[in-house]
N, C-alpha and C positions, 0 to 999 in steps of 0.2 A: 661394354663389349657384348656382342650378341652371343646367344647360347651356342650357336654353331661355331663361331670363332673360338669360344672358350674350349669347346670339345676338341677342336682342331689343335689347340695349343696344349692339350694334354690333360685338361680338367676332367677327372673321372666322374664327378658328380654330374657335370654337364652332359657327358656322354651317356650316362645311365638315364638321365631325364629325357634326352632326345630319343634314345633307343626305345624307351617305354611309349613314347608318342607314336612311333612307327612300327611297333610290334604287331598291330593288327594286319599289316601287310604280310607278315610271315604266316599268320593263321589263315589268311585268305588263300595264299598260294599253296599252303599245306592241304587245303580242301580241294584244290584243283589237281595237284600232282601227287603221285604215289612214288615214294622212294623206298625201295626194299631195304629192310633193316634200319630204317630211320625212325626213331621214336620222337616224342615231343621235345625232349632235351636236345637231341641231335639237330632238329629243325631250329631251335632257339640258338644253339651254338653256331650253326652255319649262318644264321641271321646276324648274330653279333659280329662275326668275322667279316661278312660282306658289308655290314653297316660301318664298321671301323674303316675298311678300305674305301668305302664310298665317301666317308667324311674326309679322308686324306686327299682324295682326288676332286672333291667338290669345290666349285668356284661359282659364286652367285652370278658372275658375268656370263655364264653359259646360257642363261635364260631359261633355266629349268629349276623347279623346286627340289629341295633335298629329298622329299618324299617320292617324287616321280623318278628321280635319279636312283634312289635306293631300290625302288620296286623293280626297275629295269635291270639293275645289276644283280639283284637277288634272283629274279626270274632267269637270267642268263646262267647264274651259278647252278640253279636247280636243273635247268636243261642240260648243262654240262654233266651233272651227275647222272641224268637219265641216259645220255649218250654213252657214258662209261658202262652203265648197266647193260646196255644193248650191244656192247662191243661183241664182235663175232667170237673172239676167244673165250669170252665169259658167258656166252649165250646159254650154254647148257646149265650153268649154275643159276641163272636168273629164273628159269622155269622150274627148277627142282624144289619140291616141297614134300616133306615127309608126310606119311599118312597120319601120324600122331598130331602133327602141327595142323593139318587140314581138319581133323576131327575137333581139335581144341578151338580152332578159329571159327569153324562154321557149324559145328555140331555133328552128331552121328548121321544125320540125314543129308549130308552135303551133296550126295550124288543125285538128289532129286532135282537139282538145278543144272544137270548136265547139258540139256538142250539149249540153255540160255548162255549167250556169249557176248562179251563186250571187249573191244580191243584194249590192250594195256595202254597206259598213258604214253609210254616210250614209243610204242608202235604208232600210235596216233600222231605223235610229234613228227616221226619220220615221214609218215604219209603227208602231213600238212606241208612239210618242207619240200617234198618231191612235187606236190601239186603246185606250189607257188613257183617253183622252177619251171614246171611244165607250162604254166600260163605265159611265162616270159619267153618261152621257146617258140610259141605259135605266132604265125603271121596273122594279120587282121582277118583275112579270109578264113583261115583255119579256125580261129577263135569263133567266128560267127557260125560257120558250118557245124563245128563240133557242138557248140552251145545249142543250136536248133535241133540237132540230132538227139542230144541228151533230153530235150524237152519232148521228144517223141515224133518229131517230123521225119518223114521219109526223105532220102536223098533226092529223089525225083521232084518231090514237092518243094524242097529247098531250091533246087535248080530253077524250077518254074517261077517261084516267087522272086528270085534274084535275076531272072532273065539271063541265065548263064547256062552253058552246056553241062549236061549231067556228068559227063566225063571229068570236067574241071572240078565240079563239086565232089565227086567220088574221090579224086586224087587228093583234094584238100582234106577230106575226111580220113583217108588212109594215112596221110602224113601225120595228122594230129594223133591218130591211134598209135602209130609207131613211136612218136615222141612220148606219149603217155606211158607206153610199155617200157621204153628206155629209162624213164624217170622212176618207175615203180619196181623194176625187176630186182634191185638190190634189197628190197624190203621183204621179198618172199622168203619163206623159211626153207 
């Protein structure tokens, strides 16, 4: 009987052996995402829970390896935690950090990096989701016009290149801008 089947049947040793094989997936995703108040033990615990659920739902006939299936499930679980952190009701709690914690974490000179800013992972995730929705909302003409505009081309130059009226190109650009705004407006603080 395969190790996966043994673990699915309830063999604890098989589960532990399999989990140890796929533990690096947890560490890799821990390096990508930041979950507030999650320490190394929390990451491993969440990984064990998701791995157990993955094993219960895994079927080799799906055409995917257990590792790929676990990685996708674990990444989805982490993204779910990020969404909970970014929930509007708890937004004020996510950004709150005491001065003592800030000094303990970054040292007494933490204000020297005030001019440097990188978006938090949860905000980055929301922007990526909005942009993927945005691309799907655009017509072929809107995609091409907006893409050329982002590369620095003037609307008149795009119209001349496509042999189309400037008015038509301008309308396509305005529609794409409006759609982008609609997809990103919920992210603004």
